[in-house]
C-alpha positions as CSV (number, residue, x, y, z in Angstrom):
1,X,7.7,39.5,-55.5
2,X,9.6,36.7,-56.6
3,X,11.0,37.3,-60.2
4,X,9.8,34.0,-61.8
5,X,11.9,34.7,-64.8
6,X,14.9,33.6,-62.5
7,X,13.3,30.5,-61.4
8,X,12.8,29.6,-65.3
9,X,16.3,30.5,-66.4
10,X,17.6,28.5,-64.0
11,X,15.4,25.2,-65.0
12,X,16.7,26.0,-68.9
13,X,20.2,26.7,-67.7
14,X,19.7,22.7,-65.8
15,X,18.8,21.1,-69.3
16,X,22.3,19.9,-70.2
17,X,22.5,18.0,-66.6
18,X,19.0,16.7,-66.8
19,X,19.9,15.2,-69.9
20,X,23.0,13.8,-69.2
21,X,21.3,12.3,-65.8
22,X,18.6,10.9,-67.8
23,X,20.7,9.2,-70.2
24,X,22.8,7.6,-67.4
25,X,20.0,6.4,-66.1
26,X,18.5,4.9,-69.4
27,X,21.9,3.3,-69.9
28,X,21.6,1.0,-67.0
29,X,18.5,0.5,-66.2
30,X,17.0,-1.7,-63.1
31,X,14.0,-3.5,-62.0
32,X,11.6,-2.9,-58.9
33,X,13.0,-3.3,-55.7
34,X,16.2,-3.6,-57.2
35,X,17.3,-0.1,-58.2
36,X,20.8,0.0,-55.7
37,X,22.9,1.7,-58.8
38,X,19.8,4.4,-59.0
39,X,18.9,4.9,-55.8
40,X,22.8,5.5,-55.2
41,X,23.2,8.2,-57.7
42,X,20.0,10.1,-56.7
43,X,20.8,10.0,-52.9
44,X,24.3,11.3,-53.8
45,X,23.0,13.8,-55.9
46,X,20.8,15.2,-53.4
47,X,23.7,15.2,-50.7
48,X,25.3,16.9,-53.1
49,X,22.7,20.1,-53.2
50,X,23.0,20.4,-49.5
51,X,19.7,18.1,-48.9
52,X,18.5,16.3,-46.0
53,X,18.6,12.8,-47.7
54,X,17.1,9.4,-46.1
55,X,17.5,6.4,-48.1
56,X,15.9,2.4,-47.8
57,X,12.6,3.3,-47.5
58,X,10.5,0.3,-49.2
59,X,13.9,-1.5,-49.7
60,X,15.2,1.1,-52.2
61,X,13.5,4.5,-52.3
62,X,15.2,7.6,-51.5
63,X,13.3,11.0,-49.6
64,X,15.3,14.2,-50.1
65,X,13.8,17.1,-47.6
66,X,14.5,21.0,-48.5
67,X,13.8,23.3,-45.7
68,X,12.7,26.4,-47.4
69,X,13.8,30.3,-45.9
70,X,10.2,30.3,-42.8
71,X,8.6,27.3,-41.4
72,X,5.2,26.4,-43.5
73,X,3.5,23.5,-44.9
74,X,5.3,20.3,-46.9
75,X,5.0,19.9,-50.4
76,X,5.7,16.2,-51.6
77,X,7.1,16.0,-55.5
78,X,7.5,12.5,-56.9
79,X,9.5,10.5,-59.1
80,X,9.4,6.6,-60.0
81,X,12.8,5.1,-60.4
82,X,12.1,1.4,-61.9
83,X,12.6,0.3,-65.4
84,X,10.6,-2.9,-67.5
85,X,11.9,-6.3,-68.7
86,X,11.9,-4.8,-72.4
87,X,14.6,-5.6,-74.8
88,X,15.6,-2.2,-75.9
89,X,15.3,-2.0,-79.9
90,X,16.1,1.5,-80.5
91,X,19.8,2.6,-81.5
92,X,20.0,5.7,-79.3
93,X,24.1,5.9,-77.8
94,X,22.7,6.1,-74.4
95,X,20.3,2.8,-75.2
96,X,20.0,0.5,-72.0
97,X,23.2,-1.7,-71.5
98,X,21.6,-4.3,-69.5
99,X,20.2,-7.4,-71.2
100,X,15.8,-7.6,-71.1
101,X,15.8,-4.4,-69.1
102,X,14.4,-1.0,-70.4
103,X,13.8,2.6,-69.0
104,X,10.3,2.1,-71.3
105,X,7.9,4.0,-69.3
106,X,9.6,7.1,-68.8
107,X,11.2,7.0,-65.4
108,X,14.7,7.9,-66.2
109,X,13.2,11.1,-67.6
110,X,11.0,11.5,-64.2
111,X,14.2,11.1,-62.3
112,X,16.4,13.4,-64.1
113,X,13.5,16.3,-63.8
114,X,13.0,15.7,-60.4
115,X,16.7,16.1,-59.7
116,X,16.6,18.6,-62.2
117,X,13.7,20.8,-59.8
118,X,15.8,20.4,-56.3
119,X,18.4,22.0,-57.8
120,X,16.7,24.7,-58.7
121,X,14.6,25.2,-55.9
122,X,17.7,24.8,-53.9
123,X,19.1,28.0,-55.4
124,X,15.8,29.8,-54.2
125,X,15.0,27.8,-51.2
126,X,15.0,31.0,-49.0
127,X,11.8,31.8,-51.3
128,X,9.6,28.9,-49.7
129,X,7.4,29.2,-46.6
130,X,8.0,25.4,-45.7
131,X,9.7,22.6,-47.1
132,X,9.8,20.1,-50.1
133,X,10.0,16.2,-49.8
134,X,11.6,14.8,-52.6
135,X,9.9,11.4,-53.1
136,X,12.1,8.8,-55.1
137,X,10.0,5.4,-55.4
138,X,11.1,2.0,-56.5
139,X,8.9,-0.4,-58.0
140,X,5.9,1.6,-59.6
141,X,5.5,-1.0,-62.4
142,X,5.2,-3.8,-60.0
143,X,4.0,-4.4,-57.0
144,X,3.4,-0.9,-56.3
145,X,6.5,0.8,-54.3
146,X,4.0,3.5,-53.7
147,X,1.8,1.4,-51.3
148,X,5.1,0.3,-49.5
149,X,6.5,3.7,-49.2
150,X,3.0,5.0,-47.3
151,X,3.1,1.8,-45.2
152,X,6.9,3.0,-43.8
153,X,5.8,6.4,-43.4
154,X,7.2,8.6,-46.7
155,X,3.8,10.9,-46.0
156,X,4.9,11.5,-42.1
157,X,7.9,13.5,-40.4
158,X,7.3,16.0,-41.8
159,X,3.4,15.5,-42.5
160,X,2.9,15.6,-45.9
161,X,0.1,18.5,-46.4
162,X,0.1,18.0,-51.1
163,X,1.6,15.5,-53.3
164,X,1.9,16.1,-57.5
165,X,4.0,13.9,-59.7
166,X,3.8,14.3,-63.3
167,X,4.2,11.4,-66.2
168,X,6.1,12.0,-69.6
169,X,4.0,10.6,-72.4
170,X,4.7,10.3,-76.7
171,X,1.0,10.2,-76.9
172,X,1.1,14.1,-76.7
173,X,3.0,16.2,-78.5
174,X,6.1,18.7,-76.7
175,X,4.4,21.5,-75.2
176,X,1.0,19.8,-74.2
177,X,-0.2,19.0,-70.4
178,X,-2.8,16.7,-70.1
179,X,-4.8,17.7,-67.0
180,X,-7.6,16.5,-64.9
181,X,-10.2,18.0,-61.9
182,X,-11.1,14.3,-60.6
183,X,-10.8,10.6,-61.8
184,X,-7.0,10.8,-63.9
185,X,-6.5,7.1,-64.2
186,X,-8.1,3.5,-63.5
187,X,-7.7,1.4,-60.9
188,X,-6.2,-2.0,-61.4
189,X,-7.1,-5.2,-59.9
190,X,-5.7,-8.8,-60.9
191,X,-7.8,-12.0,-61.0
192,X,-6.9,-15.8,-60.6
193,X,-9.9,-18.2,-61.8
194,X,-9.5,-22.0,-61.4
195,X,-11.9,-24.4,-62.8
196,X,-12.5,-27.5,-62.4
197,X,-14.6,-29.9,-64.8
198,X,-13.9,-33.9,-65.1
199,X,-11.4,-35.5,-67.2
200,X,-12.1,-38.3,-69.6
201,X,-11.7,-39.6,-73.4
202,X,-12.0,-37.2,-76.4
203,X,-14.3,-39.6,-78.2
204,X,-16.8,-40.1,-74.9
205,X,-17.4,-36.5,-74.1
206,X,-20.5,-37.6,-72.5
207,X,-19.3,-38.8,-68.9
208,X,-17.0,-35.5,-68.6
209,X,-17.3,-32.0,-67.8
210,X,-14.5,-29.9,-70.5
211,X,-13.0,-27.4,-68.4
212,X,-11.7,-25.7,-71.1
213,X,-15.1,-25.5,-72.7
214,X,-16.0,-24.1,-69.2
215,X,-13.7,-21.6,-69.3
216,X,-14.5,-20.1,-72.7
217,X,-17.9,-19.6,-71.6
218,X,-16.4,-17.9,-68.8
219,X,-14.6,-15.6,-71.0
220,X,-17.3,-14.8,-72.7
221,X,-19.9,-14.1,-69.8
222,X,-17.0,-11.7,-68.5
223,X,-17.0,-9.4,-72.0
224,X,-21.3,-8.9,-70.7
225,X,-19.4,-7.1,-67.6
226,X,-17.5,-4.6,-70.1
227,X,-18.1,-1.0,-70.2
228,X,-16.1,0.8,-72.8
229,X,-17.3,4.6,-72.4
230,X,-14.5,5.9,-69.9
231,X,-17.3,8.9,-69.5
232,X,-19.1,6.7,-67.6
233,X,-18.4,6.2,-64.0
234,X,-19.4,2.2,-64.6
235,X,-16.4,2.0,-67.2
236,X,-14.8,-1.3,-66.6
237,X,-12.5,-3.5,-68.6
238,X,-11.7,-7.3,-68.2
239,X,-8.8,-8.6,-70.1
240,X,-8.3,-12.8,-69.7
241,X,-4.3,-12.6,-70.1
242,X,-3.4,-16.4,-69.9
243,X,-4.9,-19.6,-70.2
244,X,-3.3,-22.8,-69.0
245,X,-5.3,-26.3,-69.1
246,X,-5.1,-29.9,-70.6
247,X,-2.7,-32.0,-70.9
248,X,-3.1,-34.2,-74.2
249,X,-5.2,-33.4,-77.5
250,X,-7.2,-36.5,-76.8
251,X,-8.5,-36.1,-73.0
252,X,-11.5,-33.8,-72.1
253,X,-9.2,-31.3,-69.8
254,X,-10.4,-31.4,-66.2
255,X,-8.8,-28.5,-65.1
256,X,-8.1,-24.8,-66.9
257,X,-6.7,-21.5,-65.3
258,X,-7.4,-17.9,-66.3
259,X,-5.4,-15.1,-65.3
260,X,-6.0,-11.7,-65.8
261,X,-6.9,-8.0,-65.2
262,X,-9.8,-5.7,-64.2
263,X,-9.9,-1.9,-64.5
264,X,-12.2,0.4,-63.1
265,X,-12.9,4.1,-62.4
266,X,-15.3,4.1,-59.9
267,X,-14.7,3.3,-56.4
268,X,-18.6,1.7,-56.4
269,X,-18.1,-0.2,-58.7
270,X,-14.7,-1.7,-58.4
271,X,-16.2,-2.4,-55.1
272,X,-19.2,-4.3,-56.0
273,X,-16.8,-6.2,-59.1
274,X,-15.5,-9.4,-57.3
275,X,-19.4,-10.3,-56.8
276,X,-20.3,-9.5,-60.2
277,X,-17.7,-11.7,-61.6
278,X,-18.4,-14.7,-59.2
279,X,-22.5,-14.4,-60.0
280,X,-21.2,-14.4,-64.5
281,X,-18.9,-17.3,-63.6
282,X,-21.1,-19.0,-61.6
283,X,-23.9,-18.7,-64.2
284,X,-21.5,-19.8,-67.3
285,X,-19.7,-22.5,-65.1
286,X,-22.3,-23.6,-63.4
287,X,-24.2,-24.5,-66.6
288,X,-21.7,-26.9,-67.2
289,X,-21.2,-28.7,-63.9
290,X,-17.6,-27.4,-63.3
291,X,-17.0,-25.6,-60.4
292,X,-14.3,-23.4,-60.1
293,X,-12.6,-20.8,-57.5
294,X,-11.9,-17.2,-57.8
295,X,-9.2,-15.7,-56.0
296,X,-9.5,-11.9,-56.8
297,X,-6.7,-9.5,-55.5
298,X,-7.0,-5.7,-55.3
299,X,-4.1,-4.0,-56.8
300,X,-3.7,0.0,-57.4
301,X,-6.6,2.2,-56.8
302,X,-8.3,5.1,-59.3
303,X,-6.1,8.1,-59.1
304,X,-8.1,10.7,-58.4
305,X,-6.9,14.4,-58.6
306,X,-8.3,16.9,-56.2
307,X,-10.1,19.6,-57.6
308,X,-8.7,22.5,-55.8
309,X,-4.9,21.2,-56.2
310,X,-5.5,20.6,-59.9
311,X,-6.5,23.9,-60.2
312,X,-3.6,25.3,-58.6
313,X,-1.6,23.3,-60.8
314,X,-2.9,24.3,-63.9
315,X,-3.0,28.0,-63.2
316,X,0.7,27.7,-62.6
317,X,1.1,26.2,-66.0
318,X,-1.3,28.7,-67.8
319,X,1.1,31.4,-66.5
320,X,4.7,29.6,-68.6
321,X,4.7,29.5,-72.1
322,X,3.3,26.5,-72.4
323,X,-0.1,27.7,-70.8
324,X,-1.9,27.3,-74.3
325,X,-1.1,23.6,-74.5
326,X,-3.1,22.5,-71.4
327,X,-6.0,20.2,-72.1
328,X,-8.5,18.8,-69.7
329,X,-8.4,14.9,-70.5
330,X,-11.3,12.0,-70.0
331,X,-10.1,9.3,-67.6
332,X,-7.8,6.8,-69.2
333,X,-7.6,3.1,-68.1
334,X,-4.1,2.8,-67.6
335,X,-2.9,2.6,-63.5
336,X,-0.4,4.4,-61.8
337,X,0.5,4.1,-57.8
338,X,0.9,7.5,-57.4
339,X,-2.7,6.8,-56.3
340,X,-2.2,5.4,-53.0
341,X,-0.2,8.7,-51.9
342,X,-3.4,10.7,-53.4
343,X,-5.8,8.7,-51.9
344,X,-4.3,9.9,-48.3
345,X,-3.4,13.8,-49.3
346,X,-4.6,16.1,-51.7
347,X,-2.7,16.3,-54.8
348,X,-3.0,16.2,-58.3
349,X,-1.1,14.6,-61.4
350,X,-0.4,15.7,-65.2
351,X,0.7,14.0,-68.1
352,X,3.7,15.8,-69.7
353,X,3.6,15.8,-73.2
354,X,6.9,14.7,-74.8
355,X,6.3,12.8,-78.3
356,X,7.9,14.6,-81.5
357,X,6.3,13.4,-84.6
358,X,9.0,14.7,-86.5
359,X,11.8,12.9,-84.9
360,X,10.2,9.8,-84.9
361,X,9.6,10.0,-81.1
362,X,6.2,8.6,-81.2
363,X,6.4,5.0,-79.7
364,X,4.3,4.8,-77.2
365,X,4.9,3.5,-73.1
366,X,6.2,0.0,-72.9
367,X,7.3,-0.2,-76.2
368,X,10.7,-1.5,-77.3
369,X,11.4,1.6,-79.0
370,X,10.4,4.2,-76.4
371,X,12.1,7.8,-76.3
372,X,11.1,11.0,-75.8
373,X,11.8,14.8,-76.6
374,X,14.3,15.5,-74.1
375,X,13.4,18.9,-74.4
376,X,10.2,18.2,-71.9
377,X,12.8,18.0,-68.6
378,X,13.6,21.9,-68.9
379,X,9.3,21.9,-69.2
380,X,8.4,19.4,-66.1
381,X,11.2,21.2,-63.7
382,X,9.8,24.6,-64.5
383,X,6.7,23.5,-63.6
384,X,7.2,21.6,-60.6
385,X,9.4,25.0,-59.5
386,X,7.3,27.1,-60.1
387,X,4.6,25.1,-58.3
388,X,6.4,24.7,-55.0
389,X,6.9,28.4,-55.3
390,X,2.9,28.6,-55.4
391,X,2.5,26.2,-52.5
392,X,4.7,27.2,-50.4
393,X,5.2,31.1,-51.3
């Protein structure tokens, strides 16, 4: 039997190195599909370990392949690489050096964690029966780099048997791990709605059709489609994020354009939502004799964990010092393009607590002051390493 305490010790030994990597990534953030410096560092590090490395997948994606001591299945571990268009307001010495670009969603930590995991598993590669595919993916935030990588064959050659990922969050304290056996995160779709009326003088509106007023009624009608209870399979959120229309204060607007997002957790609800929107918009806008065009674009699917793979991940977690911190979570209405992998292969995704109120590390994801407790990096590398040995042992 393999001595897992040796794996834990190696992950702990990698702690300072993972912090160094994370801070370098944090200081030099790059937006989605522009992660050239980042991917170069990732590829160079993996090659330095002795892994087989492929670059240029979906533009800037990187894959490292670690062969074990015997043939077997293929396990995929995934990290995202992109930053956000946010101006950092924190004062850490490793704060972003790039104006209006910041790692505000923890992807710098995800990369450091996965590189640390690769180093740990390389040392214990003879214990593995199969191979580990380390996937560093661009553009999780937009437009969905996972979909691009799947289309370019990242799940093939060798064929992936299971895929796992994690996300650092400050909403959970250090030592807690959020877990689910089914739907973990919502689907996210987007829409553009163009409403057309008839312009005229604001003093004589009787011959006009006010597109802005029609838009206001549509917004109200869309709220009737919302089901806020995330425990319900019918859960759905509609957000109108922008409204553009009108030309002058004394002119009845001829056209208004609304853009927004739709979030759902159930595939059937998602499939039927465009038709439901069409009916609601038709009744609201049609009642004012306004016409409309709805452009509905399907984005990220719901992230659904495979029960068996989730149970395996949970069992691995329970055997670590953080086992008491494992908590089962209801679905959240945020979205993650890890869902594109989990549509095709079984796997699981967890939230790794990295908040620390005593150190003021509580700012939420996408905040200009986001930061996390870097002790979580050792936790992540330990969990991923133990998971790989459990799956390929």
